[in-house]
PASEBA-1860 file (N, C-alpha, C; in nm, 3 decimals):
! residues 75
1> XXXXXXXX> 1.947/-0.491/0.127/1.936/-0.404/0.262/1.846/-0.314/0.276 ~ 1.740/-0.314/0.395/1.656/-0.219/0.382/1.521/-0.240/0.355 ~ 1.509/-0.381/0.271/1.401/-0.407/0.224/1.352/-0.336/0.110 ~ 1.232/-0.361/0.064/1.159/-0.297/-0.063/1.084/-0.184/-0.035 ~ 1.090/-0.103/-0.131/1.010/0.027/-0.128/0.852/-0.028/-0.143 ~ 0.746/0.074/-0.077/0.614/0.050/-0.077/0.574/0.039/-0.257 ~ 0.645/0.138/-0.319/0.599/0.109/-0.456/0.637/-0.018/-0.518 ~ 0.763/-0.072/-0.486/0.800/-0.178/-0.556/0.704/-0.302/-0.485
9> XXXXXXXX> 0.660/-0.282/-0.343/0.553/-0.396/-0.314/0.430/-0.386/-0.362 ~ 0.392/-0.259/-0.405/0.254/-0.240/-0.480/0.249/-0.314/-0.617 ~ 0.369/-0.302/-0.697/0.377/-0.372/-0.813/0.366/-0.533/-0.787 ~ 0.424/-0.574/-0.679/0.442/-0.726/-0.664/0.287/-0.768/-0.620 ~ 0.216/-0.713/-0.534/0.084/-0.713/-0.506/-0.009/-0.723/-0.646 ~ 0.018/-0.617/-0.718/-0.083/-0.619/-0.824/-0.062/-0.752/-0.908 ~ 0.063/-0.776/-0.923/0.114/-0.895/-1.015/0.032/-1.020/-0.951 ~ 0.048/-1.052/-0.827/-0.009/-1.165/-0.774/-0.154/-1.162/-0.758
17> XXXXXXXX> -0.219/-1.039/-0.743/-0.359/-1.038/-0.718/-0.456/-0.964/-0.803 ~ -0.379/-0.924/-0.918/-0.453/-0.837/-1.009/-0.556/-0.730/-0.961 ~ -0.508/-0.675/-0.841/-0.581/-0.568/-0.787/-0.462/-0.449/-0.779 ~ -0.503/-0.319/-0.794/-0.414/-0.215/-0.811/-0.389/-0.135/-0.673 ~ -0.277/-0.111/-0.614/-0.237/-0.053/-0.500/-0.200/0.096/-0.550 ~ -0.275/0.209/-0.524/-0.235/0.331/-0.543/-0.188/0.404/-0.417 ~ -0.079/0.471/-0.448/-0.032/0.562/-0.342/-0.062/0.708/-0.358 ~ -0.142/0.743/-0.289/-0.185/0.895/-0.305/-0.088/0.982/-0.269
25> XXXXXXXX> -0.010/0.961/-0.179/0.093/1.061/-0.152/0.228/0.984/-0.203 ~ 0.313/1.071/-0.281/0.432/1.040/-0.341/0.526/0.971/-0.218 ~ 0.532/1.052/-0.115/0.636/1.027/-0.027/0.599/0.869/0.047 ~ 0.484/0.826/0.037/0.440/0.671/0.065/0.552/0.582/-0.017 ~ 0.544/0.625/-0.152/0.630/0.531/-0.220/0.765/0.481/-0.202 ~ 0.838/0.579/-0.121/0.938/0.554/-0.102/0.979/0.498/0.036 ~ 0.894/0.464/0.122/0.915/0.389/0.247/0.953/0.245/0.220 ~ 1.046/0.231/0.276/1.079/0.074/0.283/1.043/-0.025/0.394
33> XXXXXXXX> 1.020/-0.141/0.368/0.977/-0.243/0.447/1.045/-0.349/0.425 ~ 1.073/-0.439/0.530/1.126/-0.547/0.545/1.037/-0.670/0.592 ~ 1.073/-0.776/0.579/0.984/-0.911/0.635/0.938/-0.978/0.508 ~ 0.855/-1.058/0.540/0.755/-1.139/0.459/0.633/-1.108/0.462 ~ 0.568/-1.102/0.338/0.448/-1.074/0.321/0.375/-1.180/0.226 ~ 0.259/-1.228/0.269/0.180/-1.316/0.159/0.144/-1.234/0.038 ~ 0.181/-1.271/-0.089/0.162/-1.193/-0.189/0.011/-1.198/-0.249 ~ -0.060/-1.278/-0.198/-0.196/-1.291/-0.216/-0.291/-1.244/-0.122
41> XXXXXXXX> -0.237/-1.183/-0.020/-0.301/-1.121/0.084/-0.291/-0.950/0.087 ~ -0.326/-0.909/-0.001/-0.311/-0.760/-0.015/-0.420/-0.690/0.100 ~ -0.523/-0.740/0.117/-0.603/-0.687/0.237/-0.526/-0.684/0.368 ~ -0.479/-0.773/0.408/-0.398/-0.796/0.520/-0.276/-0.712/0.536 ~ -0.210/-0.696/0.408/-0.088/-0.594/0.420/-0.144/-0.449/0.420 ~ -0.242/-0.422/0.353/-0.305/-0.274/0.371/-0.359/-0.272/0.495 ~ -0.414/-0.337/0.554/-0.443/-0.322/0.711/-0.331/-0.282/0.793 ~ -0.220/-0.386/0.776/-0.114/-0.360/0.858/-0.042/-0.223/0.809
49> XXXXXXXX> -0.078/-0.163/0.701/-0.011/-0.035/0.659/-0.104/0.064/0.735 ~ -0.232/0.045/0.727/-0.330/0.143/0.787/-0.285/0.164/0.935 ~ -0.266/0.055/0.998/-0.258/0.061/1.160/-0.116/0.104/1.189 ~ -0.014/0.057/1.130/0.123/0.099/1.172/0.166/0.244/1.105 ~ 0.101/0.302/0.976/0.142/0.422/0.919/0.029/0.539/0.943 ~ -0.091/0.492/0.996/-0.186/0.580/1.022/-0.257/0.650/0.891 ~ -0.271/0.543/0.799/-0.335/0.571/0.675/-0.472/0.522/0.654 ~ -0.534/0.612/0.562/-0.668/0.574/0.512/-0.658/0.469/0.405
57> XXXXXXXX> -0.736/0.363/0.402/-0.730/0.290/0.280/-0.877/0.293/0.221 ~ -0.888/0.305/0.091/-0.994/0.294/0.021/-1.015/0.213/-0.093 ~ -1.115/0.137/-0.087/-1.132/0.025/-0.183/-1.246/0.066/-0.264 ~ -1.207/0.066/-0.415/-1.296/0.106/-0.502/-1.367/-0.027/-0.553 ~ -1.478/-0.005/-0.635/-1.561/-0.109/-0.703/-1.488/-0.213/-0.785 ~ -1.381/-0.163/-0.844/-1.311/-0.223/-0.939/-1.197/-0.305/-0.883 ~ -1.188/-0.295/-0.747/-1.084/-0.372/-0.666/-0.949/-0.281/-0.635 ~ -0.953/-0.179/-0.694/-0.822/-0.090/-0.665/-0.814/-0.052/-0.546
65> XXXXXXXX> -0.727/-0.034/-0.459/-0.696/0.021/-0.314/-0.604/0.150/-0.312 ~ -0.657/0.251/-0.270/-0.609/0.396/-0.254/-0.539/0.391/-0.112 ~ -0.435/0.448/-0.090/-0.341/0.452/0.032/-0.330/0.605/0.045 ~ -0.363/0.670/0.154/-0.323/0.811/0.152/-0.309/0.829/0.327 ~ -0.224/0.948/0.349/-0.202/0.973/0.484/-0.354/1.038/0.541 ~ -0.382/0.997/0.659/-0.497/1.034/0.716/-0.515/1.196/0.745 ~ -0.406/1.245/0.784/-0.412/1.411/0.796/-0.347/1.494/0.676 ~ -0.377/1.429/0.573/-0.353/1.482/0.452/-0.438/1.611/0.400
73> XXX> -0.374/1.726/0.388/-0.446/1.850/0.350/-0.447/1.871/0.198 ~ -0.496/1.770/0.114/-0.491/1.813/-0.017/-0.588/1.917/-0.068 ~ -0.532/1.989/-0.171/-0.624/2.073/-0.224/-0.728/2.022/-0.300
END
């Protein structure tokens, strides 16, 4: 019920793609998502998150993807 948390999905995407998905805001980890996602399409999934949750998506040279809230006022 309620789908998987974003933290759980991040683990599944890392397992399938060998690319790390980092949640810069701990509150993002607890968000729940239902539905079906292709485990090998981490770019499509992060694009969906960026557009629906208004997140910034940063890709590092090593393939790591960092998600953070756009209006985050981090110190």
